[in-house]
Every structure is written in structure tokens, then in C-alpha cells.
C-alpha positions as CSV (number, residue, x, y, z in Angstrom):
1,X,-211.4,-112.6,45.1
2,X,-208.3,-110.6,46.1
3,X,-208.3,-106.9,46.5
4,X,-206.3,-105.0,43.8
5,X,-206.0,-101.3,44.7
6,X,-204.1,-100.4,41.5
7,X,-204.1,-101.8,38.1
8,X,-201.9,-100.5,35.4
9,X,-200.5,-101.7,32.1
10,X,-197.1,-100.3,33.1
11,X,-196.7,-102.4,36.2
12,X,-197.1,-106.2,36.7
13,X,-198.6,-107.9,39.7
14,X,-195.4,-107.5,41.7
15,X,-195.4,-103.7,40.9
16,X,-192.3,-104.0,38.7
17,X,-191.9,-101.8,35.7
18,X,-193.0,-103.4,32.5
19,X,-191.0,-103.1,29.2
20,X,-193.6,-100.7,28.0
21,X,-192.9,-98.3,30.9
22,X,-189.2,-98.6,30.3
23,X,-189.7,-97.7,26.7
24,X,-192.0,-94.8,27.6
25,X,-189.4,-93.4,30.0
26,X,-186.3,-93.9,27.8
27,X,-186.4,-90.6,25.8
28,X,-186.5,-88.6,29.0
29,X,-183.9,-90.4,31.0
30,X,-180.9,-88.3,30.0
31,X,-182.8,-85.0,30.2
32,X,-184.3,-85.8,33.7
33,X,-180.8,-86.9,34.9
34,X,-179.2,-83.7,33.8
35,X,-182.1,-81.6,35.3
36,X,-181.8,-83.5,38.6
37,X,-178.1,-83.0,38.7
38,X,-178.4,-79.3,38.0
39,X,-181.0,-78.8,40.7
40,X,-179.0,-80.7,43.3
41,X,-175.8,-78.8,42.3
42,X,-177.7,-75.5,42.7
43,X,-179.0,-76.4,46.2
44,X,-175.5,-77.6,47.3
45,X,-173.9,-74.5,45.9
46,X,-176.3,-72.2,47.8
47,X,-175.9,-74.1,51.0
48,X,-172.1,-74.0,50.7
49,X,-172.0,-70.3,49.9
50,X,-174.3,-69.5,52.8
51,X,-172.2,-71.5,55.3
52,X,-169.0,-69.9,53.9
53,X,-170.3,-66.3,54.2
54,X,-171.7,-66.9,57.7
55,X,-168.5,-68.4,59.0
56,X,-166.5,-65.3,58.1
57,X,-168.6,-63.0,60.3
58,X,-166.5,-61.7,63.2
59,X,-169.2,-59.9,65.2
60,X,-166.6,-57.3,66.3
61,X,-168.9,-54.4,65.7
62,X,-171.5,-55.7,68.3
63,X,-171.3,-53.8,71.6
64,X,-171.6,-56.2,74.6
65,X,-172.4,-54.4,77.9
66,X,-170.2,-55.2,80.9
67,X,-173.1,-56.0,83.2
68,X,-176.9,-56.1,82.9
69,X,-178.9,-52.9,83.3
70,X,-180.4,-52.4,86.8
71,X,-183.9,-51.2,87.0
72,X,-185.5,-49.6,90.0
73,X,-188.5,-51.3,91.6
74,X,-190.8,-48.5,90.4
75,X,-190.0,-49.2,86.8
76,X,-190.6,-52.9,87.2
77,X,-194.1,-52.7,88.6
78,X,-196.9,-51.9,86.2
79,X,-198.9,-48.7,86.8
80,X,-202.4,-49.5,87.9
81,X,-205.2,-48.0,85.8
82,X,-208.6,-47.2,87.3
83,X,-212.0,-46.8,86.0
84,X,-211.8,-43.1,86.5
85,X,-208.7,-42.9,84.2
86,X,-210.6,-44.7,81.5
87,X,-213.6,-42.5,81.9
88,X,-211.4,-39.4,81.7
89,X,-209.8,-40.6,78.6
90,X,-213.2,-41.4,77.0
91,X,-214.5,-37.9,78.0
92,X,-211.3,-36.2,76.6
93,X,-211.7,-38.1,73.3
94,X,-215.4,-37.0,72.9
95,X,-214.5,-33.4,73.2
């Protein structure tokens, strides 16, 4: 006996829509088409507006430095903390 994962009165053995399914969907065909068209138009409109607004930005107000900032070696190395520093901070917090 063959395995049939899905049995429905709306589909035949080849998974084609039956006349009953087509009759059941008929009242909603125009409404669903209009709704789908409206949603797609909204998405395309938002996308077009966004691309149009972004492409007009000039970035003239952004200040670009001439050369990168140079840091001294002392600023680049992290300051070591010791156990005594931690103990002093804990003692100061307790007071």
C-alpha cells in the first residue's frame, strides 16, 4: 500500500486543484489580487522613496581630518592595576 501524506477533497492525486477548490476561492480572487497589488505597491514605494532620499545626501557637513591622530606610546599602553589598588578601592568604599 502506498504512502499518502496528505488527503484532501480539494486536491486530486496529482495535487491539482479540484473544481470545488476553485469555486471556494472564486469570491476572494478579486479582493486578494487588489490587496496583493496594494501591498506590493506600498513596498516598492517605500523602497523607491528611501533610495531617492539617500541618493540626495551630499555629506558636505562631515568634517574629514587631514591625517590620523597620533597618540603617544604612554596613551596606547594600558595602565597596570595591582592587588593593592583593588584593596585600596575596596577599603575606601567601605568607609
